[in-house]
C-alpha positions, 0 to 999 in steps of 0.5 A: 603683217599686223600692227600699226603704221604711223608717219612722223617728222623726218629724223624723229623715227626713234622718238615715235618708235619709243612712244608707240612701243611704250604706249602699246605695252601700257595698254596690254598689246606689246609689239616691236617697232620697225623703222629706219632713220630719216624714213618718215614712218614707223611700223609697230608690229603687233598681233591684234592690230585692230584692238591696238589701233582702237587702244591708241587713238591718233589724238593721244599720240605725240610724234605721230602725224598720222596713224592707221591700222596696218592691213599689209605690206606689199613688196616687189610690186609690178609697175604694170599692175600695182592694183591687183595685189591691193584688191587681193589683199583687201578681199582677204579682209572684205570678201566679195558680196554674194547673192543673198547678203544683206544691204549692210554686208554689201555696204562699201568697206571704205568711204575714201582712199588716200594714196600717199608717201612719207614726208621724207627726202627719199620719198618726196619724188613719189608724189607724182606716182601717188597722184596718178595711182590714186586716179586709177585705184579709185574706179578699180575699188568701186568696181569691186564694191570696196569704195563708196561711189562718193566720198563718205567720211562716216566710213573708214578711210583706206591708205596706200603708202608708197615707200618706193615704186615697188613697195607699199603699205596698205592701212585703214583709218577708222572714221574720226581716228586720224589726221584729216589732212593727207600726210598728216600735214595741214596746209596753212598759208603764211599771211603777208601781215604775219609778224613771223613764221612762228604764227603758223605754229599757233595756228596749227596748234589751235587746228590740231589740238582743239576740235571744232567745238572747242575752238568755238567754246574756248576762243570767244571774242573778248576773252583775255590772254597772255603771250609770254615771250611775245616779240615780234608778235606772231602768237599775239597776232594769231590771238587778236585774229580770234578777237582776244585781248592780249597782254604781250610780255617781252622786253623786245618790240612788237610789230606796230600793226599788231599794236594797232589792233587796239587789242594788245597791251605790250608789257616790257618784262621777263615773260618767264617770271611775270604774273597777271594781276587777275586770272586770264582765260588763256596763256601761250608761250613759245620761249626758248628755255629748258623744257623742264623749267618751262613745264614747271612754270606752266604748271605754276600758271594752272596751280595758281589759277592764273589761266584756264587754257594754255598752249606752250612749246617744249624745246627738246634736247638732241638726245633721249627726246621721248624720255624728256617729253614723257618726263616733262609732261608728267612733271607738268601734270603733277605740279599743276595741282588740279585736274587738266585735260592735256594734249601734245603733238609735234606739229608740222611747223614745229622743229626740235619741239612739241606743242602742248594744249592744256585746259581745265575744261573737259575735252573728252 
């Protein structure tokens, strides 16, 4: 089987399937999506999987926590020897080196291997199998010359994904084109002084939607920001930890220790209609409102030059969520009135929503 394999939030398989199918058709590599509700993954079957994988970078996908080129699907695995079929499959793509081959040809095909399972209720009991199998698979792949002696992030990463004890997918990530966390889930800890769990959403957004260079360049001490709909202060708190000065807009109260940072001005106003007296570096928004209204309001902030960078959430409806997502992002881009770099993801800490990062600075 050729194509792509991608993970998603359980229950959002139709949205990911629609996104992959739509995007694949747009780049000239049409395929069909195969999935089951609540499975936590989607397979996009397509002929030229390598070209399609290159044409659909992970960072550009919204509902995919992880994406990889699919090398094969193995069914009916014998629990007493699951390794041999995997090695046989990999040798199809990477024939064993022979005498006289160059050093480059003898280089291992993979720099690391992750053994995983979808993040679904049905697959979570496979976590123990994934851990133990990884420990057995690594030395076997090294003996075959398929895996580097030490982890090497400059080489492709191999994924073995169990959906049950006798059924697994095998895929590969090119270096830099995939989530850097197992299962596509960053492990973040809610600190005791976080005003709310929503703080994790902004922390994950800054980690997932900005690369290291952007976080260094775009989040500097002394920059200014507005947090629309700030109460009780979770997103404001995250910004103060970056040493930004924040105007927190909400008629509701903020936690006192957030105010005590000395970096926060609490303005009791409607965050959906408030506007700054002078341009700010950042605007963030996690208000509960219809996604099209939010998209239009966020576009106004950029069109009027009130901010240079923004992170905001779009709360999705229960039906046609991919259609609404595409419509809202197009609406935002069209009404912003200036060239923007835009990234959007359904983050692990999101629920019925996606998170959008937009900036007037080039991120390409």
